MIGUMI-294376 format. One line per 5 residues: number of its first residue (from 1); for each residue z, y, x of C-alpha. Coordinates in steps of 0.02 Angstrom, whole numbers, padded with zeros to 5 digits. Layout:
NUM = Z/Y/X; ...
END
This chain:
1 = -00347/-01656/00419; -00173/-01634/00325; -00163/-01517/00199; -00047/-01386/00219; 00112/-01397/00121
6 = 00090/-01269/-00051; 00219/-01142/-00064; 00301/-01139/-00239; 00197/-00967/-00340; 00341/-00833/-00362
11 = 00239/-00769/-00496; 00380/-00680/-00581; 00361/-00567/-00399; 00181/-00549/-00441; 00105/-00369/-00456
16 = -00004/-00385/-00629; -00179/-00310/-00578; -00333/-00320/-00671; -00461/-00353/-00528; -00388/-00519/-00490
21 = -00484/-00593/-00641; -00654/-00501/-00576; -00794/-00604/-00518; -00804/-00540/-00344; -00611/-00573/-00309
26 = -00615/-00732/-00378; -00771/-00791/-00271; -00687/-00671/-00122; -00534/-00795/-00112; -00635/-00962/-00146
31 = -00750/-00925/-00002; -00583/-00897/00104; -00494/-01033/00045; -00657/-01152/00092; -00668/-01081/00267
36 = -00468/-01119/00297; -00403/-00939/00305; -00227/-00928/00269; -00148/-00795/00145; -00027/-00761/00294
41 = -00191/-00718/00414; -00254/-00613/00258; -00092/-00520/00248; -00107/-00509/00453; -00281/-00421/00429
46 = -00217/-00291/00292; -00092/-00220/00451; -00243/-00211/00560; -00327/-00100/00425; -00179/00001/00411
51 = -00165/00019/00589; -00362/00062/00623; -00353/00188/00459; -00188/00270/00514; -00254/00287/00677
56 = -00424/00371/00615; -00321/00489/00492; -00217/00560/00672; -00382/00559/00766; -00464/00650/00642
61 = -00342/00805/00626; -00392/00854/00813; -00574/00806/00793; -00726/00930/00757; -00801/00942/00594
66 = -00926/00804/00588; -00839/00682/00689; -00678/00724/00572; -00787/00706/00400; -00826/00510/00487
71 = -00670/00466/00538; -00605/00508/00368; -00716/00403/00249; -00689/00257/00375; -00516/00284/00365
76 = -00526/00301/00162; -00628/00135/00183; -00476/00063/00281; -00366/00083/00125; -00480/00009/00021
81 = -00494/-00136/00135; -00284/-00144/00138; -00288/-00146/-00052; -00412/-00307/-00062; -00310/-00401/00063
86 = -00149/-00391/-00049; -00258/-00443/-00173; -00330/-00593/-00085; -00201/-00663/-00013; -00100/-00663/-00165
91 = -00260/-00770/-00245; -00284/-00889/-00097; -00080/-00940/-00085; -00064/-00944/-00292; -00218/-01014/-00372
96 = -00277/-01103/-00204; -00102/-01156/-00150; -00110/-01127/00016; 00052/-01028/00042; 00178/-01075/00174
101 = 00359/-01084/00187; 00357/-00891/00253; 00241/-00827/00152; 00360/-00722/00047; 00418/-00645/00207
106 = 00213/-00612/00228; 00178/-00535/00065; 00330/-00408/00069; 00335/-00335/00256; 00165/-00330/00309
111 = 00153/-00189/00163; 00302/-00084/00218; 00222/-00069/00391; 00045/-00035/00331; 00108/00089/00206
116 = 00205/00171/00353; 00058/00155/00477; -00062/00248/00337; 00058/00375/00281; 00124/00443/00433
121 = -00052/00428/00501; -00111/00563/00361; 00027/00670/00410; -00037/00650/00596; -00211/00715/00535
126 = -00105/00874/00449; -00070/00938/00626; -00233/01011/00638; -00191/01094/00465; -00143/01276/00457
131 = 00049/01198/00420; 00052/01052/00563; 00231/00998/00559; 00256/01032/00354; 00124/00876/00355
136 = 00195/00777/00459; 00369/00785/00388; 00271/00758/00242; 00205/00610/00297; 00356/00534/00368
141 = 00443/00579/00194; 00310/00470/00110; 00328/00336/00220; 00491/00341/00193; 00490/00340/-00008
146 = 00356/00210/00002; 00487/00086/00094; 00613/00140/-00069; 00529/00099/-00189; 00496/-00084/-00141
151 = 00677/-00091/-00104; 00725/-00053/-00248; 00604/-00154/-00321; 00667/-00303/-00233; 00851/-00234/-00263
156 = 00832/-00268/-00432; 00750/-00437/-00403; 00917/-00483/-00302; 01008/-00442/-00454; 00925/-00571/-00548
161 = 00814/-00461/-00635; 00613/-00451/-00671; 00518/-00365/-00535; 00489/-00181/-00577; 00321/-00134/-00509
166 = 00327/00033/-00627; 00219/00186/-00538; 00197/00339/-00572; 00182/00307/-00372; 00190/00118/-00349
171 = 00077/00039/-00203; -00086/00037/-00307; -00074/00221/-00356; 00006/00284/-00183; -00167/00216/-00101
176 = -00286/00265/-00232; -00217/00442/-00198; -00234/00429/-00019; -00411/00350/-00043; -00463/00515/-00142
181 = -00369/00635/-00033; -00457/00565/00141; -00601/00599/00052; -00597/00756/-00028; -00508/00808/00157
186 = -00680/00737/00248; -00767/00881/00136; -00644/01022/00158; -00745/01121/00296; -00866/01162/00166
191 = -00769/01272/00090; -00672/01307/00262; -00518/01224/00215; -00392/01185/00350; -00293/01040/00291
196 = -00242/01077/00132; -00312/00948/00061; -00217/00810/00144; -00033/00924/00129; -00062/00941/-00035
201 = -00098/00730/-00079; 00024/00701/00042; 00150/00807/-00094; 00093/00709/-00252; 00124/00547/-00143
206 = 00307/00607/-00098; 00327/00685/-00274; 00266/00512/-00360; 00357/00416/-00244; 00522/00497/-00250
211 = 00512/00504/-00451; 00471/00311/-00442; 00622/00246/-00336; 00721/00370/-00472; 00648/00281/-00629
216 = 00657/00101/-00546; 00841/00126/-00493; 00876/00201/-00675; 00778/00029/-00756; 00909/-00066/-00653
221 = 01064/00036/-00702; 00994/00023/-00872; 00986/-00166/-00880; 01118/-00204/-00792; 01230/-00109/-00911
226 = 01155/-00226/-01051; 01182/-00364/-00969; 01357/-00327/-00945; 01375/-00277/-01129; 01315/-00441/-01187
231 = 01431/-00543/-01087
END
């Protein structure tokens, strides 16, 4: 059997993640590599989880109490499954050199779709709230800002600067906030809430993502000024 041509690891564009060195992550990556799973396949699975999770959130907004709670809990699990895929695809590509020439595309593009599916799905969940159109607007705004934070990071790299993964609302923080939002929203009927938890969670993501995009932009401007002054 011909071994896949290894992609040269782009470690300078690799998000620092503490769990990458954990036993479970190492074991899972090793098992996937032995099974012949490609990083691109794992990245594709992350989008599948996002489509499922976003759809469940949207459906939860129109569902009765018990069903709504179940859908939101499963959606929260989909958010975490997406993050696990995002962790393992890079590990299989780098540690086990299973990457391909199209790896950089699969490393970035699926993430943009995943963010949109989850955040717009959360906005659609808020259609069942007391302020439905505010929720939908927040969902779309959060999705646009999530893409913007990634764009600014790649803009910096295109200008020859180091990748900036700073927050306060980078992808891991966005997904952590969304996970907590889903879990708390699942219990919302206990205090007769009407979707306020989802609205609050999306508002936090919007504000944090806007701050993140602005912070990264300021960093790029400062680094370009410093580079220009050193010439």
